[in-house]
C-alpha positions in Angstrom: 26.9 -12.8 -4.6 23.2 -13.0 -4.9 21.5 -16.3 -5.8 18.9 -14.6 -7.9 19.9 -14.0 -11.5 17.0 -13.0 -13.7 16.1 -10.0 -11.6 19.6 -8.6 -12.1 19.9 -9.1 -15.8 19.9 -6.0 -18.0 16.8 -5.5 -20.3 15.9 -3.2 -23.1 12.7 -1.2 -23.6 13.1 -0.1 -27.2 16.7 1.1 -27.4 16.8 2.1 -23.7 18.9 -0.4 -21.7 18.0 -0.9 -18.0 20.6 -2.2 -15.6 18.2 -4.7 -14.0 14.6 -6.0 -14.3 13.3 -4.1 -11.3 11.4 -0.9 -11.9 9.3 1.5 -9.9 5.9 2.1 -11.3 4.0 5.4 -10.9 2.6 5.9 -7.4 0.9 9.1 -6.4 2.9 10.7 -3.5 1.7 14.3 -3.3 5.3 15.3 -2.5 5.2 17.9 -5.2 3.9 21.4 -4.6 0.2 22.3 -4.4 0.6 23.7 -7.9 2.1 20.5 -9.4 5.7 21.5 -9.5 8.7 19.4 -8.4 9.8 20.0 -4.8 12.9 19.1 -2.8 10.9 16.5 -0.9 9.9 14.8 -4.2 13.5 14.8 -5.4 14.7 13.3 -2.1 12.1 10.6 -2.3 13.0 9.5 -5.8 16.7 9.9 -5.3 16.5 7.5 -2.3 14.9 4.9 -4.6 17.6 5.5 -7.3 20.3 5.0 -4.7 18.6 1.8 -3.8 19.4 0.3 -7.2 16.1 0.3 -9.1 16.7 0.5 -12.8 13.8 2.8 -13.9 11.5 5.1 -12.0 8.2 6.1 -13.6 7.1 9.2 -11.7 3.6 9.6 -10.5 0.5 10.4 -12.6 1.8 13.4 -14.5 -1.1 15.8 -15.4 -1.5 16.9 -19.0 -4.7 18.9 -18.5 -4.7 20.9 -15.3 -7.0 21.1 -13.4 -9.8 19.1 -15.2 -7.6 16.1 -15.8 -5.6 15.9 -12.6 -5.8 13.0 -10.2 -6.5 14.3 -6.7 -5.3 17.7 -5.5 -1.6 18.0 -6.6 0.0 15.6 -9.0 3.1 16.6 -10.9 2.4 18.6 -14.1 3.7 18.3 -17.7 1.2 20.7 -19.3 3.2 23.9 -19.5 6.8 24.7 -20.4 7.5 26.4 -17.1 7.5 22.9 -15.4 10.4 21.6 -17.5 13.1 23.0 -15.2 11.9 21.3 -12.1 11.4 18.0 -14.0 15.0 18.4 -15.3 16.3 18.9 -11.8 14.5 15.6 -10.8 15.9 13.7 -13.8 19.4 15.0 -13.2 19.3 13.9 -9.6 18.1 10.4 -10.4 20.6 9.9 -13.2 23.5 10.3 -10.8 22.8 6.8 -9.6 22.5 5.1 -13.0 18.7 5.0 -12.8 16.5 5.9 -15.7 13.3 8.0 -15.3 10.0 8.3 -17.1 6.8 10.4 -16.7 3.4 8.8 -16.6 1.1 11.0 -18.7 -2.3 11.0 -17.2 -5.8 12.3 -17.4 -8.5 11.2 -14.9 -11.5 11.8 -17.1 -14.7 10.7 -15.2 -12.6 9.3 -12.3 -12.2 12.6 -10.6 -14.1 15.1 -8.5 -15.4 18.4 -9.6 -14.7 19.7 -6.1 -11.3 18.3 -5.1 -9.5 17.6 -8.3 -11.1 19.7 -11.1 -11.3 22.7 -8.8 -14.9 23.5 -9.5 -14.7 22.8 -13.2 -16.8 20.1 -15.0 -15.3 16.7 -15.5 -15.0 15.4 -19.1 -15.3 11.9 -20.5 -16.1 10.0 -23.6 -19.7 9.5 -22.4 -21.9 10.9 -19.7 -21.3 8.1 -17.2 -20.5 9.1 -13.6 -18.0 7.2 -11.4 -19.7 6.4 -8.1 -16.3 5.5 -6.5 -15.1 9.1 -6.8 -18.3 10.8 -5.8 -20.6 10.4 -8.7 -20.0 13.7 -10.4 -21.6 13.6 -13.9 -19.0 14.3 -16.6 -19.6 16.2 -19.8 -19.2 14.3 -23.1 -16.2 15.4 -25.0 -16.7 16.9 -28.5 -14.7 15.7 -31.5 -12.8 19.0 -31.4 -12.0 18.6 -27.7 -10.8 15.1 -28.3 -8.3 16.5 -30.9 -7.1 19.0 -28.3 -6.6 16.3 -25.7 -4.5 14.3 -28.1 -2.3 17.4 -28.5 -2.0 17.7 -24.7 -0.7 14.2 -24.4 1.8 15.0 -27.2 2.9 18.2 -25.4 3.4 16.2 -22.2 5.7 13.8 -24.0 7.5 16.7 -25.6 8.1 18.3 -22.2 9.2 14.9 -20.8 11.9 14.6 -23.4 12.9 18.2 -23.2 13.4 17.8 -19.4 16.0 15.0 -20.0 13.8 12.1 -19.1 14.5 8.7 -20.7 11.0 7.4 -21.5 7.3 8.2 -21.3 4.4 6.0 -20.1 0.8 6.5 -21.2 -1.7 5.7 -18.4 -4.2 3.5 -20.2 -5.2 1.5 -17.1 -7.3 1.7 -14.0 -10.3 3.4 -15.7 -8.6 6.7 -16.5 -9.3 8.7 -19.7 -7.6 6.5 -22.3 -9.2 3.4 -20.7 -12.5 5.2 -20.7 -12.3 5.5 -24.5 -11.2 1.9 -25.0 -13.8 0.3 -22.7 -17.4 -0.5 -23.7 -18.3 0.0 -20.0 -17.5 3.8 -20.2 -17.7 4.5 -23.9 -21.2 4.6 -25.4 -20.3 7.0 -28.3 -21.7 6.3 -31.7 -19.2 8.5 -33.6 -15.7 7.7 -34.9 -14.4 7.5 -31.3 -17.0 4.8 -30.1 -18.8 1.7 -31.2 -16.6 -1.3 -32.0 -13.1 -1.9 -30.8 -11.7 0.0 -33.8 -13.6 3.1 -32.8 -13.0 2.8 -29.1 -9.3 2.4 -29.7 -9.0 5.4 -32.0 -8.2 7.8 -29.2 -5.4 5.6 -27.7 -3.9 5.0 -31.1 -4.0 8.7 -32.0 -2.2 9.5 -28.7 0.5 6.9 -29.3 1.0 8.0 -32.9 1.2 11.7 -31.9 3.6 11.0 -29.1 5.8 8.9 -31.4 6.0 11.6 -34.0 6.9 14.1 -31.2 9.6 12.1 -29.4 11.1 10.3 -32.4 11.8 6.6 -33.1 14.3 6.0 -30.3 12.5 7.4 -27.3 10.6 4.6 -25.5 6.9 4.6 -25.1 5.4 2.4 -22.3 1.6 1.8 -22.2 0.0 0.8 -18.9 -2.9 -1.5 -19.4 -5.6 -3.0 -17.1 -5.5 -6.5 -18.7 -8.9 -7.3 -17.2 -11.3 -4.6 -15.9 -13.1 -7.3 -13.8 -16.5 -5.6 -14.3 -19.6 -6.6 -16.3 -19.5 -4.8 -19.6 -15.9 -3.8 -19.3 -12.7 -4.9 -21.1 -11.8 -8.6 -20.8 -8.5 -10.3 -21.1 -9.4 -11.4 -24.6 -10.1 -7.7 -25.5 -6.8 -6.6 -24.1 -4.8 -9.2 -26.0 -6.1 -7.6 -29.1 -5.4 -4.1 -27.7 -1.8 -4.9 -26.8 -1.1 -6.2 -30.3 -2.5 -3.0 -31.8 -0.5 -0.8 -29.5 2.7 -2.6 -30.4 1.9 -2.1 -34.1 1.7 1.7 -33.7 5.0 2.0 -31.8 4.6 1.1 -28.1 7.8 -0.4 -26.8 6.5 -2.1 -23.6 3.2 -3.0 -22.0 2.8 -2.6 -18.2 0.1 -4.9 -16.9 -2.2 -4.1 -14.1 -5.9 -4.8 -13.5 -9.2 -3.3 -12.6 -10.9 0.1 -12.6 -12.2 2.0 -9.6 -15.6 0.2 -9.7 -14.2 -3.3 -10.1 -15.6 -5.3 -7.2 -14.4 -5.2 -4.6 -13.7 -1.6 -5.4 -10.0 -0.5 -5.6 -8.6 -3.9 -4.5 -7.6 -4.8 -8.0 -5.6 -1.6 -8.3 -4.1 -1.8 -4.7 -3.9 -5.5 -4.0 -4.5 -6.1 -0.3 -2.9 -8.3 2.3 -5.2 -11.2 1.7 -4.8 -11.4 -2.1 -2.2 -13.9 -3.5 1.3 -12.9 -4.4 1.7 -12.0 -8.0 -2.0 -11.6 -8.4 -1.6 -10.0 -11.9 1.0 -12.5 -13.2 -1.6 -14.7 -15.0 -2.8 -11.7 -16.9 0.7 -10.6 -17.8 1.4 -14.1 -19.1 -1.5 -14.0 -21.5 -0.6 -10.4 -22.7 2.9 -11.6 -23.3 1.6 -14.2 -25.7 0.1 -11.5 -27.8 3.1 -9.2 -28.2 6.9 -9.4 -28.8 7.8 -6.3 -26.8 8.6 -6.5 -23.1 5.8 -7.0 -20.6 6.0 -5.4 -17.2 3.9 -6.7 -14.3 2.9 -5.3 -11.0 0.9 -6.6 -8.1 2.3 -8.0 -4.8 5.8 -9.0 -6.1 7.9 -7.7 -3.3 9.2 -11.1 -2.5 12.3 -11.3 -4.8 12.1 -15.1 -4.9 8.6 -15.0 -6.3 9.5 -12.2 -8.7 12.5 -14.2 -9.9 10.3 -17.2 -10.6 7.9 -15.1 -12.7 10.9 -14.1 -14.9 12.4 -17.5 -15.0 9.1 -19.0 -16.2 8.8 -16.3 -18.9 5.5 -15.0 -17.6 6.8 -11.4 -17.7 10.0 -9.6 -18.6 10.2 -6.8 -16.0 8.9 -6.6 -12.4 7.3 -3.4 -11.2 7.8 -2.8 -7.5 5.5 -0.1 -6.2 4.7 -0.4 -2.5 7.7 -2.7 -1.8 10.0 0.2 -2.8 8.1 2.5 -0.4 8.8 0.0 2.3 12.4 -0.5 1.4 14.1 1.8 -1.1 17.2 -0.5 -1.0 15.4 -3.6 -2.1 17.2 -3.9 -5.5 20.7 -3.4 -3.9 19.8 -6.0 -1.2 19.0 -8.4 -4.0 22.3 -7.7 -5.7 24.1 -8.3 -2.4 22.1 -11.5 -1.5 20.7 -9.9 1.6 17.1 -11.0 1.1 16.5 -11.3 4.9 17.4 -7.6 5.3 14.6 -6.4 3.0 12.0 -4.6 5.0 8.7 -6.2 3.8 5.7 -4.4 2.5 2.7 -5.7 4.4 0.2 -4.6 1.7 -2.0 -2.9 4.3 -2.7 0.2 2.1 -3.0 2.2 5.4 -0.5 5.0 4.8 0.1 4.9 1.1 -3.2 4.6 -0.7 -5.0 5.3 2.6 -3.3 8.7 3.0 -4.1 9.6 -0.6 -7.8 8.9 0.1 -7.6 11.6 2.8 -5.8 13.9 0.4 -2.6 13.7 2.4 0.9 12.9 1.3 1.8 9.3 1.3 3.6 7.6 4.2 4.5 3.9 4.9 3.4 1.9 7.9 6.7 0.0 8.1 9.1 2.7 6.8 9.0 5.9 8.8 11.7 7.4 6.6 9.4 7.6 3.6 8.9 11.3 2.7 11.5 12.2 5.3 14.5 10.9 3.6 16.8 13.8 4.5 15.4 14.4 8.0 15.4 10.8 9.0 18.9 9.8 7.9 20.5 7.6 10.6 23.3 9.5 12.2 25.9 8.0 14.6 25.9 9.5 18.1 29.1 11.0 19.5 28.4 9.7 23.0 26.7 6.3 23.1 24.2 5.7 25.8 22.9 2.7 27.7 19.3 2.4 26.4 16.8 0.0 28.0 13.6 -0.7 26.0 10.8 -2.3 27.9 8.5 -4.2 25.6 9.2 -6.3 22.4 6.3 -5.4 20.2 6.6 -3.4 17.0 7.3 -0.1 18.8 10.0 -1.6 21.0 11.6 -3.5 18.2 11.8 -0.5 15.9 13.1 1.7 18.7 15.8 -0.9 19.4 16.7 -1.2 15.8 17.1 2.5 15.2 18.9 3.1 18.6 21.4 0.3 17.8 22.0 1.7 14.3 22.9 5.0 15.9 25.5 3.3 18.1 23.8 3.1 21.4 24.2 0.1 23.7 20.7 -1.4 23.6 18.9 -3.8 25.9 15.4 -5.0 25.1 13.3 -6.5 27.9 10.2 -8.5 27.1 8.1 -10.3 29.7 6.9 -12.9 27.2 9.1 -15.7 25.8 9.1 -14.3 22.3 9.2 -10.9 20.5 6.3 -9.5 18.6 3.7 -8.3 21.0 0.3 -8.0 19.3 1.9 -8.9 16.0 2.2 -12.5 17.2 -1.6 -13.0 17.3 -2.2 -10.7 14.3 0.1 -12.8 12.1 -1.7 -16.2 12.8 -4.2 -16.2 9.9 -2.7 -17.2 6.6 -4.0 -14.0 5.0 -1.9 -12.0 7.5 1.4 -13.7 6.5 3.0 -10.3 5.5 2.7 -9.3 9.2 4.6 -12.4 10.1 7.3 -11.4 7.6 7.5 -8.0 9.2 7.9 -9.5 12.6 10.7 -11.9 11.4 12.4 -9.0 9.7 12.5 -6.9 12.9 13.8 -9.9 15.0 16.5 -10.6 12.4 17.7 -7.0 12.4 18.0 -6.9 16.2 20.0 -10.1 16.1 22.4 -8.7 13.5 22.8 -5.4 15.4 23.7 -7.2 18.6 20.8 -5.9 20.7 20.9 -7.6 24.1 17.4 -9.3 24.3 16.1 -10.6 27.6 12.9 -12.5 27.2 10.5 -14.2 29.6 11.1 -12.0 32.6 9.5 -8.9 34.1 11.3 -5.6 34.2 11.6 -5.0 37.9 12.9 -1.8 39.6 15.8 -3.8 40.8 16.8 -4.8 37.3 16.6 -1.2 36.1 18.7 0.1 39.0 21.3 -2.6 38.3 21.5 -1.8 34.6 21.7 1.9 35.3 20.4 3.0 31.9 20.8 6.5 30.6 17.5 6.1 28.7 14.4 4.0 29.2 11.9 3.6 26.4 8.6 2.2 27.6 6.9 0.1 24.8 4.7 -2.2 26.9 1.9 -2.2 24.4 -1.8 -2.9 25.2 -4.1 -5.7 26.3 -7.6 -6.5 25.2 -10.2 -4.3 26.7 -12.7 -6.3 28.8 -16.1 -4.5 28.9 -18.1 -4.4 32.1 -21.3 -6.3 31.4 -23.2 -9.2 32.9 -21.7 -12.6 32.0 -18.3 -11.3 30.9 -16.5 -13.8 33.1 -18.4 -16.8 31.7 -16.6 -19.8 30.5 -17.7 -19.2 26.9 -16.1 -15.8 26.8 -12.6 -15.4 25.2 -10.6 -12.7 23.6 -9.6 -12.6 19.9 -6.0 -13.2 20.9 -6.9 -16.2 23.0 -8.3 -17.9 19.8 -5.5 -16.8 17.5 -2.8 -17.9 19.9 -4.5 -21.2 20.5 -5.1 -20.6 24.2 -8.8 -21.2 23.7 -10.8 -23.1 21.1 -13.8 -21.6 19.4 -17.1 -23.5 19.1 -19.0 -24.1 15.9 -21.1 -20.9 16.5 -19.1 -17.8 17.3 -20.3 -14.3 18.2 -17.6 -11.7 17.7 -18.3 -8.6 19.8 -16.7 -5.7 18.0 -16.6 -5.1 14.3 -13.4 -3.2 13.9 -10.4 -4.6 12.0 -9.5 -7.1 14.8 -13.1 -8.4 15.0 -13.5 -8.6 11.2 -10.3 -10.4 10.6 -11.0 -12.9 13.4 -14.4 -13.5 11.8 -12.7 -14.2 8.5 -10.3 -16.6 10.2 -13.0 -18.5 11.9 -15.5 -18.5 9.0 -12.8 -19.9 6.7 -12.7 -22.9 9.1 -16.4 -23.5 8.5 -17.7 -21.9 11.7 -20.9 -19.9 11.8 -19.9 -16.4 12.7 -21.9 -13.3 13.6 -20.3 -9.9 14.2 -22.0 -7.7 16.8 -21.1 -4.0 16.2 -22.7 -1.0 17.8 -21.9 1.4 15.0 -23.4 1.6 11.4 -20.8 -0.6 9.8 -17.9 -2.9 10.2 -14.2 -2.4 9.5 -14.6 1.4 9.8 -11.0 1.6 11.2 -9.6 0.1 8.0 -8.7 2.2 4.9 -11.3 2.1 2.2 -9.0 0.2 -0.2 -8.6 -2.8 2.1 -12.0 -2.4 3.7 -13.8 -3.3 0.5 -11.9 -6.5 0.1 -12.3 -7.4 3.8 -16.0 -6.9 3.8 -16.3 -8.8 0.5 -14.6 -11.8 2.0 -16.9 -11.7 5.0 -19.9 -11.7 2.7 -18.4 -14.5 0.6 -17.8 -16.6 3.7 -21.3 -16.1 5.0 -20.4 -14.0 8.1 -23.5 -12.4 9.5 -23.3 -8.8 10.6 -25.5 -7.3 13.3 -24.6 -3.6 12.9 -26.1 -0.8 15.1 -26.5 -3.5 17.7 -25.0 -3.2 21.2 -24.1 -6.3 23.3 -25.5 -5.8 26.8 -25.1 -9.3 28.4 -23.5 -12.6 27.8 -25.3 -15.8 28.7 -24.7 -19.5 28.2 -26.8 -19.2 25.0 -24.7 -16.4 23.5 -25.0 -12.6 23.3 -28.0 -10.5 24.4 -28.0 -7.3 22.4 -30.1 -4.3 21.8 -30.6 -2.8 18.3 -31.3 0.9 17.4 -35.0 0.5 18.0 -34.4 -0.8 21.5 -35.4 -4.3 20.6 -33.6 -7.1 22.5 -32.4 -10.1 20.6 -30.3 -13.1 21.4 -27.4 -14.1 19.1 -26.9 -17.7 19.7 -23.3 -18.8 20.1 -21.1 -21.5 21.7 -18.2 -19.0 22.0 -18.3 -15.2 22.5 -15.1 -13.6 21.2 -14.2 -10.1 22.5 -12.7 -7.6 20.0 -13.8 -4.3 21.5 -10.4 -2.5 21.5 -7.4 -2.4 23.8 -6.3 -0.9 27.0 -2.8 0.5 27.5 -0.3 -1.4 29.6 1.6 0.8 32.0 3.3 -1.1 34.7 6.5 0.9 35.0 7.5 2.0 38.5 7.2 5.8 38.4 9.6 6.2 41.3 12.4 5.3 38.9 11.7 8.4 36.8 13.7 10.5 39.2 16.7 8.1 38.9 16.9 7.9 35.1 17.9 10.9 32.9 15.5 10.1 30.1 12.3 8.2 30.2 9.9 8.0 27.1 6.7 6.2 26.5 5.8 5.0 23.0 3.3 3.1 21.0 0.2 1.5 22.4 1.2 1.9 26.1 0.6 5.6 25.5 -2.6 5.2 23.4 -3.7 1.9 21.8 -3.3 2.2 18.0 -2.1 0.3 15.0 1.2 -1.0 13.7 1.7 2.3 12.0 1.6 4.4 15.1 3.8 1.9 17.0 6.6 1.7 14.4 6.6 5.5 13.7 6.7 6.3 17.4 9.6 4.0 18.0 11.5 5.4 15.1 10.9 9.0 16.2 12.0 8.6 19.8 15.0 6.5 19.0 16.3 9.3 16.8 16.0 11.8 19.7 18.0 9.9 22.4 
């Protein structure tokens, strides 16, 4: 039996009983059709989470005003009756597993794009205030008559939700979307009945809640998502939102779902998509304060994928329900594993935002760095092989470990060979900084799975042709990773030159002044790591900015931390020589400058490792190369490559 109790307790939202206190909040997936209808891919995606034991799924930003109000290109729609059948199919499929389901009624208001979301139409908002984070399109101020129509559209969305057989409805009053725009003095400068003081600014939200309550009746739960602090000058504060929460309860809201921030909250987006470096349960203090203002259940989201941390939040009475967004993308079975006490089998979310929020920023469907099955639930089902093979995997980084895991699950006899004395590859160095702990959790998860699956792991020895011939594998999967690229420049072999990995692994010690050559993710995170120790750090980067290989959601937070720690950035500056004094560089104007440093740390990319004896290819039926030994890349490419090839053998 599981040791955790509070997470598994039933809880009620209004009269709706949930089987446990773990729910899935709304996350934009783009798995619906381009016209906003439910698709088979969307159903498979949500059904997998329902199978995994979550008690309530709140589906993604459900549009009530297409196309002007839609978020992005293709959210799910609840603005016309023709969409009810697809929504019913979804609800019916999820209900088969004892999971409840809700829509999240949504209108983007000013936080959209006339080109990509509104399809050429003009954005609308309470006031004529553009949102720079979404392109700066100037919205048109809504008239009183248009506001009344919009209230009706929220009511229609709730009516369709109930007609489709859903169990509850959530109103998106967080993250700077339309309802928030009315409530916040940052975005509402109206002087009529829908503006001014808090009473006026809340009028739209209260009208929507009251209209929805009349439409769905007294027993159908209404959840309200709230940014408990907008974290922006002139925006809603926690004190404001305590009052707002109380007023929402008074007009019939059954639960408050606590998040934080709007798109422009500094650093942009990181309040909405908490990044790897932010603390676990970052919104819990906000939820605790909101809970003091209401008697209805309070839901909290924000880096709560560690069940032990989530359990503590509930035990301490800081919230009533835990919303698991990205953690359920990483592992749909997280709730069931909590039930079964298999916490070390939970595949951890690393809060990188690369393939979930990052994909959305590119207008792609979401994916997950650590979970290749996401969005491919039917296609990527693990199927046992009829004729097991002897599979040799060369390399114990993320690509090799994932390939070994999947191959072993399919029933193959798997041997993993790693020349170093421990598994992890580049993850070992990447996991050293405290702010990269989620990467360490991922590495430990993969190691643990290989142990449990009985993978034969041979560490600390080279994979020689003799060993391969002796093993006689049917399949060889090459996952030898990559090594730091060493550029050809004068002074590169000097005693003050090290690689980023040398420092992180403790092989070399950095001096008090460090020049980091290379301003990608590796260089920036190394700079953060060193600056946090009190060292004076300068990043030398030849392009126009740093962290350009990082998704924008995490990039804002990363660059904000560099600024806070006093890291100097020499952008559009190319290192041409290393001397005992530091780095000689040339800027865009051709000017030479010397960046003084005791230590010069190289972070200028990686070079693929490929030491396999090609003569063996004629002796082995199947040979595949995966991950960074094909082309240096990120954890994402490595894990997905390993998963894909292991399903083919």
